C-alpha atoms as one frame of an Amber mdcrd trajectory, in Angstrom:
protein
  -5.377 -10.607  18.058  -4.509 -12.417  14.840  -3.830 -10.718  11.530  -6.753
  -9.928   9.246  -6.199 -11.014   5.647  -8.035  -9.411   2.749  -7.912 -10.240
  -0.953  -9.163  -8.444  -4.052  -9.567 -10.094  -7.449 -11.099  -9.130 -10.768
 -12.345 -12.545 -11.884 -13.525 -11.457 -15.368 -16.708 -13.531 -15.003 -17.443
 -15.773 -12.024 -18.604 -18.711 -14.124 -16.466 -21.330 -15.930 -12.732 -21.381
 -15.085 -12.957 -18.348 -12.824 -15.736 -20.052 -10.867 -13.544 -23.084 -10.222
 -10.652 -20.842  -9.213 -12.852 -18.837  -6.838 -14.127 -22.053  -5.207 -10.536
 -23.150  -4.603  -9.636 -19.700  -3.283 -12.552 -19.813  -0.848 -11.884 -23.414
   0.158  -8.333 -22.542   1.208  -9.802 -20.486   4.047  -6.719 -18.276   4.107
  -8.535 -14.979   3.677 -10.994 -13.327   6.015 -12.459 -11.013   3.370 -12.424
 -11.622  -0.387 -13.530  -8.879  -2.782 -14.400  -9.808  -6.359 -14.963  -7.520
  -9.319 -16.435  -8.060 -12.767 -18.551 -11.007 -11.695 -20.598 -10.578 -14.895
 -23.699 -12.142 -13.412 -27.142 -10.560 -13.726 -28.525 -12.446 -10.738 -26.083
 -14.078  -8.349 -28.846 -16.412  -7.129 -28.423 -18.280 -10.413 -24.937 -19.363
  -9.331 -24.134 -22.734  -7.712 -24.810 -22.880  -3.990 -21.103 -23.210  -3.142
 -20.520 -19.790  -4.700 -23.528 -18.150  -3.055 -23.091 -19.619   0.441 -19.591
 -21.097   0.755 -18.639 -22.721   4.048 -17.318 -20.215   6.556 -18.301 -17.059
   4.645 -21.143 -14.619   4.336 -21.568 -13.255   0.819 -22.810  -9.870  -0.368
 -23.450  -8.880  -3.967 -24.148  -5.927  -6.204 -25.209  -7.286  -9.592 -25.368
  -5.176 -12.731 -29.026  -4.756 -13.669 -28.525  -2.423 -16.629 -26.655  -4.812
 -18.893 -26.520  -8.613 -18.976 -23.147 -10.248 -18.343 -21.460  -6.992 -17.357
 -19.692  -5.531 -14.348 -20.855  -6.659 -10.869 -19.040  -6.970  -7.530 -19.176
  -9.361  -4.579 -17.640  -9.727  -1.133 -17.127 -12.931   0.852 -16.426 -12.292
   4.513 -15.902 -14.277   7.700 -16.721 -11.110   9.665 -20.283  -9.853   9.776
 -20.523  -6.206   8.693 -22.603  -3.711  10.630 -24.138  -2.367   7.425 -24.006
  -2.749   3.627 -24.249   0.043   1.077 -24.922  -0.168  -2.662 -27.216   2.832
  -3.081 -25.562   6.247  -3.163 -28.534   8.148  -4.559 -30.709   7.706  -7.631
 -28.623  10.031  -9.821 -25.203   8.919  -8.590 -22.969   6.915 -10.911 -21.916
   4.969  -7.823 -25.398   3.412  -7.754 -25.300   2.230 -11.369 -23.897  -0.825
 -13.193 -23.251  -2.845 -10.022 -19.849  -1.270  -9.402 -19.717  -0.424  -5.681
 -20.212  -2.470  -2.535 -19.530  -0.782   0.800 -19.292  -2.733   4.051 -18.986
  -1.024   7.438 -17.155  -3.266   9.889 -17.056  -0.663  12.640 -13.275  -0.465
  12.925 -13.079   0.367   9.226 -15.224   0.772   6.131 -14.383  -1.376   3.123
 -15.320  -0.355  -0.413 -15.056  -2.981  -3.134 -15.179  -1.204  -6.495 -14.978
  -2.017 -10.172 -14.090   1.385 -11.601 -15.266   2.056 -15.169 -13.022   1.440
 -18.164 -12.578   4.504 -20.360 -11.231   2.657 -23.375 -14.333   2.556 -25.538
 -14.439   6.257 -26.380 -14.807   9.803 -25.097 -18.219   9.218 -23.523 -17.013
   6.377 -21.310 -13.799   8.216 -20.461 -15.882  11.123 -19.151 -18.064   8.608
 -17.282 -14.974   7.100 -15.667 -13.592  10.472 -14.563 -16.960  11.524 -13.167
 -17.133   8.242 -11.257 -13.692   8.938  -9.746 -14.880  12.395  -8.729 -18.124
  11.235  -7.129 -16.465   8.511  -5.107 -13.655  10.778  -3.899 -16.201  13.364
  -2.753 -18.046  10.638  -0.846 -14.923   9.317   0.888 -13.729  12.817   1.830
 -16.851  13.207   3.958 -16.082   9.956   5.763 -12.447  10.952   6.298 -13.569
  14.232   7.875 -15.535  12.140  10.393 -12.349  10.265  11.263 -13.417   6.979
   9.685 -10.784   4.451   8.660 -11.262   3.358   5.065 -10.022   0.669   2.699
 -10.796   1.112  -0.995 -10.022  -1.900  -3.124 -10.718  -3.224  -6.588  -9.904
  -2.732 -10.231  -9.178   0.979 -10.736  -8.618   0.512 -14.491  -5.675   2.923
 -14.266  -1.956   2.280 -13.880  -0.584   5.036 -11.682   3.103   5.474 -12.571
   5.488   4.271 -15.271   6.641   1.312 -13.194   3.029   0.127 -12.984   2.952
  -1.121 -16.566   5.435  -2.815 -18.845   5.162  -0.385 -21.773   4.375   3.113
 -20.484   5.532   5.067 -23.542   3.337   3.021 -25.879   0.245   3.547 -23.702
   0.392   7.173 -22.619  -2.418   8.053 -25.044  -4.483   4.958 -24.221  -7.152
   4.835 -21.541  -5.683   3.274 -18.437  -2.515   5.358 -18.519  -3.645   8.752
 -19.756  -2.427  11.714 -17.658  -6.008  12.820 -16.995  -6.765   9.413 -15.439
  -3.552   9.199 -13.428  -4.227  12.623 -11.917  -7.218  11.114 -10.155  -4.938
   8.689  -8.316  -2.951  11.758  -7.258  -6.141  13.298  -5.903  -6.981  10.214
  -3.850  -3.504  10.156  -2.332  -3.635  13.906  -1.633  -7.010  13.437   0.072
  -5.496  11.072   2.644  -5.068   7.619   1.090  -1.956   5.465   0.686  -1.250
   3.167  -2.269  -0.294   0.525   0.241   1.262  -1.978  -2.175   3.886   0.615
  -3.112   4.644   1.208   0.567   6.112  -2.318   0.590   7.254  -2.807  -3.007
   9.159  -0.056  -4.802  10.359  -2.113  -7.763   8.822  -2.465 -11.209   7.770
  -5.620 -13.024   4.982  -6.376 -10.543   1.625  -6.469 -12.313  -1.925  -7.620
 -11.601  -3.386  -7.712 -15.141  -2.192  -9.227 -18.424  -3.896  -9.326 -21.814
  -5.070 -12.866 -22.550  -5.193 -12.598 -26.343  -1.482 -11.836 -26.638  -0.426
 -14.314 -23.916   1.087 -11.328 -22.119   1.211 -13.112 -18.775   3.772 -15.580
 -20.072   6.016 -12.621 -20.947   4.991 -10.530 -17.927   3.866  -7.663 -20.149
   1.306  -6.400 -17.704  -0.349  -3.597 -15.798  -0.845  -2.949 -12.090  -4.411
  -1.656 -11.999  -5.775  -3.530  -8.959  -5.243  -1.649  -5.707  -5.716  -1.341
  -2.019  -5.932   2.332  -1.081  -5.841   2.657   2.700  -6.612   5.837   4.635
  -3.573   7.252   6.435  -5.221   6.719   9.820  -5.229   2.962   9.114  -2.068
   2.560   7.026   0.130   2.034  10.091  -1.777  -1.170  10.844  -0.943  -2.741
   7.476   1.603  -5.536   7.750   2.045  -6.340   4.046   0.476  -6.330   0.583
   1.289  -8.708  -2.260   0.203  -9.709  -5.749  -0.490 -13.446  -6.088   0.778
 -13.724  -9.656   0.801 -17.527  -9.473  -3.004 -17.719  -9.013  -4.794 -18.277
 -12.312  -8.423 -18.330 -13.445  -8.660 -14.759 -14.742  -6.664 -12.209 -16.718
  -6.095 -10.549 -13.334  -4.235 -11.891 -10.310  -5.460 -11.486  -6.741  -3.881
  -8.819  -4.559  -3.768  -9.297  -0.794  -3.578  -7.031   2.212  -2.630  -8.079
   5.738  -3.772  -5.979   8.705  -2.239  -6.395  12.136
């Protein structure tokens, strides 16, 4: 069987320049499954047809209904999933703000997630940490059943000091606070692997750069976009890379190759 290629990309709005970049990404046909975060579209049916139904792909969406032009996730896939999940219960944070899209492909379950940003104050930081907790509890149940899981998306947290250019300057800022990083620890302890780091131990490899300060030109960035793979699937991963030369967003795509 041929390799299965997956990509994850926070597009920071699927219209305008990001829309053109996504069309090109889809048209290349290189990737079997493409996960997008922060689509920022209230109703994906308002998008051009080539973004809703691109040649060769099925598309699945979870739009943010609570706030216009905010959040939202989508998955383009050449493989038809057995089931789709966006509802995790009326009171669950996982069901709100269009942040989670789960696809069960049988051999594995894929979760495309735009984790909350805790940078706007204490309330949103608590929201972010609660979101981490709820999703980990949900995945632990699946792991106990022996399911193979891939969790991908924008985690809005850099895990270790080599995952951002200026760790000392950001230790008190959301995205690199110890209380946030501990949640990555908990995911790894529960049975997941930060698969990019299994192949790349060096620093200077980032997936997000601030646009306003032209940080990408200076490579002053953060690695906050991940593939977490359950240990029972990690041995099937052939490689993971950041496509830092792909533009259209303040994030770069990250890819995963499964044997």
